[in-house]
PyMOL Python script that loads the backbone (N, CA, C, O; Angstrom):
from pymol import cmd

cmd.read_pdbstr("""\
ATOM      1  N   MET A   1      83.624 -17.453  29.448  1.00  0.00           N
ATOM      2  CA  MET A   1      82.842 -15.839  29.999  1.00  0.00           C
ATOM      3  C   MET A   1      82.119 -16.263  31.201  1.00  0.00           C
ATOM      4  O   MET A   1      81.731 -17.413  31.405  1.00  0.00           O
ATOM      5  N   ILE A   2      81.924 -15.013  32.177  1.00  0.00           N
ATOM      6  CA  ILE A   2      81.469 -15.398  33.422  1.00  0.00           C
ATOM      7  C   ILE A   2      80.059 -14.547  33.209  1.00  0.00           C
ATOM      8  O   ILE A   2      79.661 -13.418  32.921  1.00  0.00           O
ATOM      9  N   THR A   3      79.504 -16.083  33.605  1.00  0.00           N
ATOM     10  CA  THR A   3      77.760 -15.209  33.963  1.00  0.00           C
ATOM     11  C   THR A   3      77.141 -14.434  34.571  1.00  0.00           C
ATOM     12  O   THR A   3      76.667 -15.128  35.471  1.00  0.00           O
ATOM     13  N   LEU A   4      76.630 -12.944  34.789  1.00  0.00           N
ATOM     14  CA  LEU A   4      76.643 -12.480  35.694  1.00  0.00           C
ATOM     15  C   LEU A   4      75.238 -12.588  35.949  1.00  0.00           C
ATOM     16  O   LEU A   4      74.788 -12.616  37.095  1.00  0.00           O
ATOM     17  N   ASP A   5      74.646 -12.640  35.086  1.00  0.00           N
ATOM     18  CA  ASP A   5      72.820 -13.178  35.531  1.00  0.00           C
ATOM     19  C   ASP A   5      72.933 -14.572  36.663  1.00  0.00           C
ATOM     20  O   ASP A   5      72.130 -14.720  37.583  1.00  0.00           O
ATOM     21  N   ALA A   6      73.842 -15.325  36.443  1.00  0.00           N
ATOM     22  CA  ALA A   6      73.303 -16.583  37.141  1.00  0.00           C
ATOM     23  C   ALA A   6      74.368 -16.458  38.534  1.00  0.00           C
ATOM     24  O   ALA A   6      74.216 -17.153  39.539  1.00  0.00           O
ATOM     25  N   LYS A   7      75.174 -15.702  38.411  1.00  0.00           N
ATOM     26  CA  LYS A   7      76.527 -15.355  39.325  1.00  0.00           C
ATOM     27  C   LYS A   7      75.430 -14.039  40.453  1.00  0.00           C
ATOM     28  O   LYS A   7      75.726 -14.099  41.647  1.00  0.00           O
ATOM     29  N   TYR A   8      74.740 -13.396  40.231  1.00  0.00           N
ATOM     30  CA  TYR A   8      74.528 -12.077  40.906  1.00  0.00           C
ATOM     31  C   TYR A   8      73.304 -11.937  41.238  1.00  0.00           C
ATOM     32  O   TYR A   8      72.857 -11.730  42.366  1.00  0.00           O
ATOM     33  N   HIS A   9      72.520 -12.094  39.864  1.00  0.00           N
ATOM     34  CA  HIS A   9      70.580 -12.175  39.506  1.00  0.00           C
ATOM     35  C   HIS A   9      69.562 -12.129  40.961  1.00  0.00           C
ATOM     36  O   HIS A   9      68.607 -11.453  41.345  1.00  0.00           O
ATOM     37  N   ASP A  10      70.591 -13.554  41.625  1.00  0.00           N
ATOM     38  CA  ASP A  10      69.908 -13.196  43.302  1.00  0.00           C
ATOM     39  C   ASP A  10      69.329 -12.359  44.356  1.00  0.00           C
ATOM     40  O   ASP A  10      68.338 -12.208  45.070  1.00  0.00           O
ATOM     41  N   TYR A  11      70.757 -11.792  43.997  1.00  0.00           N
ATOM     42  CA  TYR A  11      71.158 -10.639  45.078  1.00  0.00           C
ATOM     43  C   TYR A  11      69.801  -9.512  44.664  1.00  0.00           C
ATOM     44  O   TYR A  11      69.116  -9.173  45.629  1.00  0.00           O
ATOM     45  N   LEU A  12      69.497  -9.072  43.602  1.00  0.00           N
ATOM     46  CA  LEU A  12      68.466  -8.442  43.081  1.00  0.00           C
ATOM     47  C   LEU A  12      67.196  -8.634  43.687  1.00  0.00           C
ATOM     48  O   LEU A  12      66.416  -7.927  44.324  1.00  0.00           O
ATOM     49  N   THR A  13      67.241 -10.103  43.193  1.00  0.00           N
ATOM     50  CA  THR A  13      65.407 -10.071  44.154  1.00  0.00           C
ATOM     51  C   THR A  13      64.872 -10.868  45.228  1.00  0.00           C
ATOM     52  O   THR A  13      63.773 -11.086  45.737  1.00  0.00           O
ATOM     53  N   SER A  14      66.391 -11.313  45.418  1.00  0.00           N
ATOM     54  CA  SER A  14      65.863 -11.768  47.531  1.00  0.00           C
ATOM     55  C   SER A  14      66.496 -10.723  48.579  1.00  0.00           C
ATOM     56  O   SER A  14      66.609  -9.572  48.159  1.00  0.00           O
ATOM     57  N   GLY A  15      66.822 -10.926  49.585  1.00  0.00           N
ATOM     58  CA  GLY A  15      66.679 -10.613  50.572  1.00  0.00           C
ATOM     59  C   GLY A  15      68.520  -9.919  50.662  1.00  0.00           C
ATOM     60  O   GLY A  15      69.088  -8.972  51.206  1.00  0.00           O
ATOM     61  N   LYS A  16      68.884 -11.057  49.782  1.00  0.00           N
ATOM     62  CA  LYS A  16      70.917 -11.205  50.299  1.00  0.00           C
ATOM     63  C   LYS A  16      71.393 -10.145  49.883  1.00  0.00           C
ATOM     64  O   LYS A  16      70.983  -9.325  49.061  1.00  0.00           O
ATOM     65  N   THR A  17      72.648 -10.231  50.746  1.00  0.00           N
ATOM     66  CA  THR A  17      73.508  -8.993  50.665  1.00  0.00           C
ATOM     67  C   THR A  17      75.216  -9.016  50.477  1.00  0.00           C
ATOM     68  O   THR A  17      75.748 -10.054  50.871  1.00  0.00           O
ATOM     69  N   PHE A  18      75.784  -8.354  50.121  1.00  0.00           N
ATOM     70  CA  PHE A  18      76.878  -8.606  50.204  1.00  0.00           C
ATOM     71  C   PHE A  18      77.707  -7.882  51.685  1.00  0.00           C
ATOM     72  O   PHE A  18      77.482  -6.715  52.007  1.00  0.00           O
ATOM     73  N   ASP A  19      78.506  -8.631  52.345  1.00  0.00           N
ATOM     74  CA  ASP A  19      79.017  -7.441  53.636  1.00  0.00           C
ATOM     75  C   ASP A  19      80.398  -7.046  53.170  1.00  0.00           C
ATOM     76  O   ASP A  19      81.289  -7.763  52.714  1.00  0.00           O
ATOM     77  N   LEU A  20      80.382  -6.202  53.311  1.00  0.00           N
ATOM     78  CA  LEU A  20      81.645  -5.354  52.438  1.00  0.00           C
ATOM     79  C   LEU A  20      82.562  -4.919  54.323  1.00  0.00           C
ATOM     80  O   LEU A  20      82.001  -4.229  55.174  1.00  0.00           O
ATOM     81  N   ASP A  21      83.470  -5.323  54.437  1.00  0.00           N
ATOM     82  CA  ASP A  21      84.489  -4.532  55.585  1.00  0.00           C
ATOM     83  C   ASP A  21      82.894  -4.833  56.829  1.00  0.00           C
ATOM     84  O   ASP A  21      82.401  -3.733  57.078  1.00  0.00           O
ATOM     85  N   GLY A  22      82.346  -5.653  57.338  1.00  0.00           N
ATOM     86  CA  GLY A  22      81.053  -5.502  58.245  1.00  0.00           C
ATOM     87  C   GLY A  22      80.175  -5.067  57.832  1.00  0.00           C
ATOM     88  O   GLY A  22      79.119  -5.313  58.415  1.00  0.00           O
ATOM     89  N   CYS A  23      80.150  -4.255  56.697  1.00  0.00           N
ATOM     90  CA  CYS A  23      78.852  -3.056  56.202  1.00  0.00           C
ATOM     91  C   CYS A  23      77.496  -4.138  55.614  1.00  0.00           C
ATOM     92  O   CYS A  23      77.784  -3.886  54.443  1.00  0.00           O
ATOM     93  N   ARG A  24      76.470  -4.962  55.493  1.00  0.00           N
ATOM     94  CA  ARG A  24      75.518  -5.606  54.620  1.00  0.00           C
ATOM     95  C   ARG A  24      75.430  -4.040  53.203  1.00  0.00           C
ATOM     96  O   ARG A  24      75.482  -2.816  53.315  1.00  0.00           O
ATOM     97  N   GLU A  25      75.331  -4.674  52.411  1.00  0.00           N
ATOM     98  CA  GLU A  25      75.339  -3.777  51.459  1.00  0.00           C
ATOM     99  C   GLU A  25      74.131  -4.400  50.315  1.00  0.00           C
ATOM    100  O   GLU A  25      74.568  -5.496  49.964  1.00  0.00           O
ATOM    101  N   ARG A  26      72.896  -4.150  49.657  1.00  0.00           N
ATOM    102  CA  ARG A  26      72.538  -4.614  48.507  1.00  0.00           C
ATOM    103  C   ARG A  26      73.224  -4.277  47.150  1.00  0.00           C
ATOM    104  O   ARG A  26      73.890  -3.344  46.702  1.00  0.00           O
ATOM    105  N   VAL A  27      72.651  -5.716  46.618  1.00  0.00           N
ATOM    106  CA  VAL A  27      73.391  -5.442  45.148  1.00  0.00           C
ATOM    107  C   VAL A  27      72.181  -4.816  44.310  1.00  0.00           C
ATOM    108  O   VAL A  27      71.064  -5.331  44.285  1.00  0.00           O
ATOM    109  N   THR A  28      72.684  -3.120  43.317  1.00  0.00           N
ATOM    110  CA  THR A  28      71.513  -2.667  43.396  1.00  0.00           C
ATOM    111  C   THR A  28      72.028  -2.556  40.973  1.00  0.00           C
ATOM    112  O   THR A  28      71.493  -2.100  39.962  1.00  0.00           O
ATOM    113  N   GLY A  29      73.322  -3.324  41.349  1.00  0.00           N
ATOM    114  CA  GLY A  29      73.059  -3.572  39.659  1.00  0.00           C
ATOM    115  C   GLY A  29      74.588  -4.332  39.275  1.00  0.00           C
ATOM    116  O   GLY A  29      75.471  -4.135  40.110  1.00  0.00           O
ATOM    117  N   TYR A  30      74.928  -5.132  38.142  1.00  0.00           N
ATOM    118  CA  TYR A  30      76.090  -5.155  37.929  1.00  0.00           C
ATOM    119  C   TYR A  30      76.364  -5.408  36.451  1.00  0.00           C
ATOM    120  O   TYR A  30      75.418  -5.996  35.928  1.00  0.00           O
ATOM    121  N   GLY A  31      77.569  -5.092  35.454  1.00  0.00           N
ATOM    122  CA  GLY A  31      77.586  -5.767  34.494  1.00  0.00           C
ATOM    123  C   GLY A  31      79.678  -5.841  34.221  1.00  0.00           C
ATOM    124  O   GLY A  31      80.669  -5.948  34.944  1.00  0.00           O
ATOM    125  N   TYR A  32      79.365  -5.697  32.683  1.00  0.00           N
ATOM    126  CA  TYR A  32      80.724  -5.495  32.184  1.00  0.00           C
ATOM    127  C   TYR A  32      81.390  -4.488  31.869  1.00  0.00           C
ATOM    128  O   TYR A  32      80.802  -3.581  31.281  1.00  0.00           O
ATOM    129  N   ASN A  33      82.927  -4.350  32.197  1.00  0.00           N
ATOM    130  CA  ASN A  33      83.637  -2.918  31.833  1.00  0.00           C
ATOM    131  C   ASN A  33      84.198  -3.768  30.858  1.00  0.00           C
ATOM    132  O   ASN A  33      84.433  -4.976  30.900  1.00  0.00           O
ATOM    133  N   CYS A  34      84.431  -2.642  29.670  1.00  0.00           N
ATOM    134  CA  CYS A  34      84.682  -3.079  28.826  1.00  0.00           C
ATOM    135  C   CYS A  34      86.148  -1.738  27.992  1.00  0.00           C
ATOM    136  O   CYS A  34      85.992  -0.696  28.629  1.00  0.00           O
ATOM    137  N   ASP A  35      87.216  -1.543  27.024  1.00  0.00           N
ATOM    138  CA  ASP A  35      88.213  -1.103  26.622  1.00  0.00           C
ATOM    139  C   ASP A  35      87.740  -0.372  25.087  1.00  0.00           C
ATOM    140  O   ASP A  35      88.382   0.640  24.805  1.00  0.00           O
ATOM    141  N   GLY A  36      87.144  -0.616  24.527  1.00  0.00           N
ATOM    142  CA  GLY A  36      86.320  -0.466  23.471  1.00  0.00           C
ATOM    143  C   GLY A  36      87.027  -1.379  22.463  1.00  0.00           C
ATOM    144  O   GLY A  36      86.874  -1.123  21.269  1.00  0.00           O
ATOM    145  N   THR A  37      87.778  -2.407  22.824  1.00  0.00           N
ATOM    146  CA  THR A  37      88.166  -3.909  21.670  1.00  0.00           C
ATOM    147  C   THR A  37      87.654  -4.393  22.073  1.00  0.00           C
ATOM    148  O   THR A  37      87.290  -5.195  21.214  1.00  0.00           O
ATOM    149  N   GLY A  38      86.665  -4.896  23.940  1.00  0.00           N
ATOM    150  CA  GLY A  38      86.484  -6.046  24.298  1.00  0.00           C
ATOM    151  C   GLY A  38      86.784  -6.293  25.529  1.00  0.00           C
ATOM    152  O   GLY A  38      87.927  -5.913  25.784  1.00  0.00           O
ATOM    153  N   ILE A  39      85.951  -7.029  26.880  1.00  0.00           N
ATOM    154  CA  ILE A  39      85.340  -7.253  27.665  1.00  0.00           C
ATOM    155  C   ILE A  39      86.675  -7.240  28.795  1.00  0.00           C
ATOM    156  O   ILE A  39      87.386  -8.245  28.802  1.00  0.00           O
ATOM    157  N   THR A  40      86.966  -6.246  29.625  1.00  0.00           N
ATOM    158  CA  THR A  40      87.985  -6.531  30.463  1.00  0.00           C
ATOM    159  C   THR A  40      87.710  -6.765  31.954  1.00  0.00           C
ATOM    160  O   THR A  40      88.476  -6.321  32.809  1.00  0.00           O
ATOM    161  N   GLY A  41      86.706  -7.407  32.229  1.00  0.00           N
ATOM    162  CA  GLY A  41      86.122  -7.722  33.656  1.00  0.00           C
ATOM    163  C   GLY A  41      84.949  -7.181  33.931  1.00  0.00           C
ATOM    164  O   GLY A  41      84.173  -6.895  33.019  1.00  0.00           O
ATOM    165  N   TYR A  42      84.619  -6.940  35.362  1.00  0.00           N
ATOM    166  CA  TYR A  42      83.186  -6.937  35.277  1.00  0.00           C
ATOM    167  C   TYR A  42      82.695  -6.296  36.473  1.00  0.00           C
ATOM    168  O   TYR A  42      83.261  -6.783  37.451  1.00  0.00           O
ATOM    169  N   TYR A  43      81.653  -5.163  36.865  1.00  0.00           N
ATOM    170  CA  TYR A  43      81.558  -4.956  38.019  1.00  0.00           C
ATOM    171  C   TYR A  43      80.393  -5.264  38.939  1.00  0.00           C
ATOM    172  O   TYR A  43      79.623  -6.155  38.581  1.00  0.00           O
ATOM    173  N   VAL A  44      80.183  -4.659  40.033  1.00  0.00           N
ATOM    174  CA  VAL A  44      78.930  -4.798  40.918  1.00  0.00           C
ATOM    175  C   VAL A  44      78.856  -3.869  41.625  1.00  0.00           C
ATOM    176  O   VAL A  44      79.820  -3.491  42.291  1.00  0.00           O
ATOM    177  N   ASN A  45      77.618  -3.246  41.646  1.00  0.00           N
ATOM    178  CA  ASN A  45      77.488  -2.248  42.750  1.00  0.00           C
ATOM    179  C   ASN A  45      76.363  -2.131  43.409  1.00  0.00           C
ATOM    180  O   ASN A  45      75.253  -2.445  42.979  1.00  0.00           O
ATOM    181  N   THR A  46      76.651  -1.613  44.622  1.00  0.00           N
ATOM    182  CA  THR A  46      75.708  -2.256  46.111  1.00  0.00           C
ATOM    183  C   THR A  46      74.939  -0.209  46.063  1.00  0.00           C
ATOM    184  O   THR A  46      74.784   0.586  45.136  1.00  0.00           O
ATOM    185  N   GLU A  47      74.759  -0.156  47.084  1.00  0.00           N
ATOM    186  CA  GLU A  47      73.700   1.138  47.768  1.00  0.00           C
ATOM    187  C   GLU A  47      75.361   2.087  47.663  1.00  0.00           C
ATOM    188  O   GLU A  47      75.261   3.300  47.477  1.00  0.00           O
ATOM    189  N   ASN A  48      76.312   1.682  47.746  1.00  0.00           N
ATOM    190  CA  ASN A  48      77.537   2.846  48.100  1.00  0.00           C
ATOM    191  C   ASN A  48      78.945   2.625  47.657  1.00  0.00           C
ATOM    192  O   ASN A  48      80.003   3.143  48.014  1.00  0.00           O
ATOM    193  N   TRP A  49      78.653   1.705  46.775  1.00  0.00           N
ATOM    194  CA  TRP A  49      80.077   1.197  46.653  1.00  0.00           C
ATOM    195  C   TRP A  49      80.152   0.387  44.832  1.00  0.00           C
ATOM    196  O   TRP A  49      79.254  -0.431  44.635  1.00  0.00           O
ATOM    197  N   ARG A  50      80.837   0.548  44.011  1.00  0.00           N
ATOM    198  CA  ARG A  50      81.295  -0.239  42.648  1.00  0.00           C
ATOM    199  C   ARG A  50      82.401  -1.391  43.210  1.00  0.00           C
ATOM    200  O   ARG A  50      83.306  -1.186  44.019  1.00  0.00           O
ATOM    201  N   LEU A  51      82.128  -2.402  42.677  1.00  0.00           N
ATOM    202  CA  LEU A  51      83.102  -2.974  43.311  1.00  0.00           C
ATOM    203  C   LEU A  51      83.689  -3.659  41.820  1.00  0.00           C
ATOM    204  O   LEU A  51      82.854  -3.792  40.925  1.00  0.00           O
ATOM    205  N   ASN A  52      85.077  -4.078  41.561  1.00  0.00           N
ATOM    206  CA  ASN A  52      85.642  -3.961  39.806  1.00  0.00           C
ATOM    207  C   ASN A  52      86.552  -5.375  39.653  1.00  0.00           C
ATOM    208  O   ASN A  52      87.771  -5.406  39.822  1.00  0.00           O
ATOM    209  N   TYR A  53      86.057  -6.067  39.442  1.00  0.00           N
ATOM    210  CA  TYR A  53      86.594  -7.101  39.059  1.00  0.00           C
ATOM    211  C   TYR A  53      87.050  -7.904  37.877  1.00  0.00           C
ATOM    212  O   TYR A  53      86.264  -8.200  36.977  1.00  0.00           O
ATOM    213  N   ASP A  54      88.237  -8.237  37.870  1.00  0.00           N
ATOM    214  CA  ASP A  54      89.035  -8.430  36.563  1.00  0.00           C
ATOM    215  C   ASP A  54      88.699  -9.833  35.709  1.00  0.00           C
ATOM    216  O   ASP A  54      88.190 -10.526  36.590  1.00  0.00           O
ATOM    217  N   LEU A  55      88.699 -10.573  34.581  1.00  0.00           N
ATOM    218  CA  LEU A  55      87.906 -11.311  33.796  1.00  0.00           C
ATOM    219  C   LEU A  55      88.236 -13.134  35.154  1.00  0.00           C
ATOM    220  O   LEU A  55      87.283 -13.895  35.321  1.00  0.00           O
ATOM    221  N   GLN A  56      89.221 -13.345  35.658  1.00  0.00           N
ATOM    222  CA  GLN A  56      89.479 -14.587  36.386  1.00  0.00           C
ATOM    223  C   GLN A  56      88.983 -14.322  37.919  1.00  0.00           C
ATOM    224  O   GLN A  56      89.484 -14.926  38.867  1.00  0.00           O
ATOM    225  N   GLU A  57      87.846 -13.262  38.074  1.00  0.00           N
ATOM    226  CA  GLU A  57      87.451 -12.878  39.420  1.00  0.00           C
ATOM    227  C   GLU A  57      88.043 -12.417  40.503  1.00  0.00           C
ATOM    228  O   GLU A  57      87.724 -12.649  41.669  1.00  0.00           O
ATOM    229  N   ARG A  58      88.955 -11.726  40.089  1.00  0.00           N
ATOM    230  CA  ARG A  58      89.483 -11.319  41.437  1.00  0.00           C
ATOM    231  C   ARG A  58      89.124  -9.517  41.453  1.00  0.00           C
ATOM    232  O   ARG A  58      89.126  -8.558  40.681  1.00  0.00           O
ATOM    233  N   PHE A  59      88.861  -9.817  42.749  1.00  0.00           N
ATOM    234  CA  PHE A  59      88.841  -8.521  43.253  1.00  0.00           C
ATOM    235  C   PHE A  59      89.381  -7.207  42.761  1.00  0.00           C
ATOM    236  O   PHE A  59      90.211  -6.929  43.627  1.00  0.00           O
ATOM    237  N   LEU A  60      89.392  -6.463  42.083  1.00  0.00           N
ATOM    238  CA  LEU A  60      90.062  -5.294  41.527  1.00  0.00           C
ATOM    239  C   LEU A  60      90.424  -3.812  43.047  1.00  0.00           C
ATOM    240  O   LEU A  60      91.407  -3.468  43.704  1.00  0.00           O
ATOM    241  N   ASN A  61      89.101  -3.428  42.961  1.00  0.00           N
ATOM    242  CA  ASN A  61      88.749  -2.037  43.474  1.00  0.00           C
ATOM    243  C   ASN A  61      87.760  -1.886  44.322  1.00  0.00           C
ATOM    244  O   ASN A  61      87.587  -2.997  44.822  1.00  0.00           O
ATOM    245  N   LYS A  62      87.099  -1.223  44.714  1.00  0.00           N
ATOM    246  CA  LYS A  62      86.067  -0.697  44.941  1.00  0.00           C
ATOM    247  C   LYS A  62      86.075   1.091  44.619  1.00  0.00           C
ATOM    248  O   LYS A  62      87.134   1.706  44.737  1.00  0.00           O
ATOM    249  N   GLU A  63      85.254   1.547  44.359  1.00  0.00           N
ATOM    250  CA  GLU A  63      84.924   3.367  43.747  1.00  0.00           C
ATOM    251  C   GLU A  63      83.412   3.471  44.471  1.00  0.00           C
ATOM    252  O   GLU A  63      82.356   2.959  44.100  1.00  0.00           O
ATOM    253  N   GLU A  64      83.646   4.192  45.467  1.00  0.00           N
ATOM    254  CA  GLU A  64      82.287   5.200  46.256  1.00  0.00           C
ATOM    255  C   GLU A  64      81.517   5.907  45.562  1.00  0.00           C
ATOM    256  O   GLU A  64      81.760   7.076  45.260  1.00  0.00           O
ATOM    257  N   LEU A  65      80.422   5.224  45.206  1.00  0.00           N
ATOM    258  CA  LEU A  65      78.831   5.924  43.832  1.00  0.00           C
ATOM    259  C   LEU A  65      78.732   7.104  45.054  1.00  0.00           C
ATOM    260  O   LEU A  65      78.797   7.089  46.283  1.00  0.00           O
ATOM    261  N   TYR A  66      78.562   8.009  44.129  1.00  0.00           N
ATOM    262  CA  TYR A  66      77.868   9.271  44.896  1.00  0.00           C
ATOM    263  C   TYR A  66      76.522   8.815  44.360  1.00  0.00           C
ATOM    264  O   TYR A  66      76.599   8.527  43.166  1.00  0.00           O
ATOM    265  N   VAL A  67      75.119   8.638  44.969  1.00  0.00           N
ATOM    266  CA  VAL A  67      74.340   8.838  45.014  1.00  0.00           C
ATOM    267  C   VAL A  67      73.113   9.653  45.508  1.00  0.00           C
ATOM    268  O   VAL A  67      72.538   8.731  46.087  1.00  0.00           O
ATOM    269  N   ARG A  68      72.400  10.605  45.667  1.00  0.00           N
ATOM    270  CA  ARG A  68      71.829  11.060  45.735  1.00  0.00           C
ATOM    271  C   ARG A  68      70.176  10.823  45.965  1.00  0.00           C
ATOM    272  O   ARG A  68      69.419  11.790  46.048  1.00  0.00           O
TER     273      ARG A  68
END
""", "prot")
cmd.dss("prot")
cmd.show_as("cartoon", "prot")
cmd.util.cbc("prot")
cmd.orient("prot")
């Protein structure tokens, strides 16, 4: 199992940022994706995007967050 706190907690509490297509983004949260029967992957939310990964830590896609 991927330990998300060990991997991403520093991004929440420090000045570390993700570099997404040349744009620096702060991480605002992270968690696991579930299909109702088990964990299928995880996500990382930044200021403007939700990045989805599978359990092998491969990037799947990014979704724009509509934050007001």
